[in-house]
VOGU-3710 file (C-alpha; in Angstrom, 3 decimals, decimal comma):
1> vnfraiyqng> -16,755/0,129/-14,084  -13,633/-0,664/-12,151  -11,012/1,336/-14,058  -8,391/0,539/-11,450  -8,504/-3,179/-12,149  -8,911/-2,672/-15,869  -5,655/-0,751/-16,085  -3,874/-2,927/-13,535  -4,723/-6,133/-15,349  -4,774/-4,818/-18,936
11> dgvernlvna> -8,418/-5,970/-19,308  -9,365/-4,754/-22,798  -6,781/-1,991/-22,674  -3,034/-1,823/-22,594  -1,799/-2,581/-19,058  -0,898/0,765/-17,478  0,144/0,757/-13,806  0,491/4,563/-13,743  -3,241/4,914/-14,706  -4,063/2,112/-12,228
21> aewygkaaeq> -2,283/3,976/-9,455  -4,159/7,158/-10,310  -7,508/5,391/-9,980  -6,555/3,526/-6,783  -5,315/6,862/-5,413  -8,691/8,459/-6,069  -10,490/5,567/-4,344  -8,015/5,777/-1,374  -8,538/9,476/-1,022  -12,289/8,942/-0,781
31> gyadgqfyfg> -11,792/6,443/2,049  -12,456/3,190/0,242  -10,691/0,386/2,070  -10,079/-1,624/-1,133  -8,552/1,429/-2,776  -6,313/2,044/0,241  -5,132/-1,530/0,323  -4,375/-1,877/-3,378  -2,786/1,582/-3,535  -0,600/0,465/-0,634
41> qlyqngygve> 0,440/-2,561/-2,633  1,442/-0,401/-5,531  3,561/1,742/-3,216  5,051/-1,288/-1,505  6,245/-2,691/-4,825  6,848/0,450/-6,814  4,265/-0,328/-9,473  3,001/2,856/-11,212  4,409/4,972/-8,377  7,813/5,397/-6,727
51> knlpkamely> 8,369/2,693/-4,080  7,521/4,093/-0,687  7,147/1,643/2,182  6,144/4,136/4,835  3,283/5,323/2,534  2,272/1,687/1,926  2,129/1,012/5,626  0,051/4,172/6,184  -2,442/3,014/3,546  -2,563/-0,475/4,946
61> rkaadqghvq> -3,298/0,977/8,395  -6,184/3,069/7,039  -7,693/0,089/5,353  -7,138/-2,205/8,325  -8,837/0,344/10,560  -11,934/-0,201/8,367  -11,680/-3,954/8,833  -9,968/-4,831/5,601  -8,709/-8,358/6,150  -5,909/-8,306/3,515
71> akdalsstks> -4,626/-5,021/4,909  -4,532/-6,510/8,442  -2,594/-9,493/7,045  -0,163/-7,103/5,325  0,422/-5,302/8,612  0,730/-8,493/10,680  3,304/-9,939/8,264  5,802/-7,360/9,492  8,127/-8,644/12,236  9,221/-5,891/14,566
81> ccaypgcpfl> 8,980/-2,201/15,358  11,561/0,196/14,123  14,171/1,197/16,693  14,256/4,830/15,568  12,720/6,976/18,380  9,147/7,854/17,642  8,917/6,016/14,333  5,428/4,629/13,723  6,502/2,246/10,953  7,521/-1,355/11,078
91> apdgsqfcam> 10,576/-3,223/9,788  9,115/-5,633/7,241  12,081/-8,020/7,306  12,423/-8,126/11,117  15,492/-5,899/11,103  16,100/-3,193/13,645  15,027/-0,281/11,432  12,220/0,287/8,971  12,849/1,128/5,331  12,565/4,822/6,042
101> hg> 15,307/4,834/8,699  17,531/2,102/7,182
//
């Protein structure tokens, strides 16, 4: 049973993004690429968790490293590297700095 999708979509239960995030988080912690990608989407959009773009990028990278195509697309949709020295994150809108360094 895919509890993550059930709670995310409200399939037979009340839609609950906090519960969905909990299940995606468990899958991500266990190294499942789908769990990492979808958990990243929740962090990117602030659904069920506090919005956190650096965390989303980290999760996308983990999934992409396992060959997850959607995660690779999410990473490639970013435009430029952050100008903050040593920052490993990307600026999603092509600006000079990532969301973490403003």
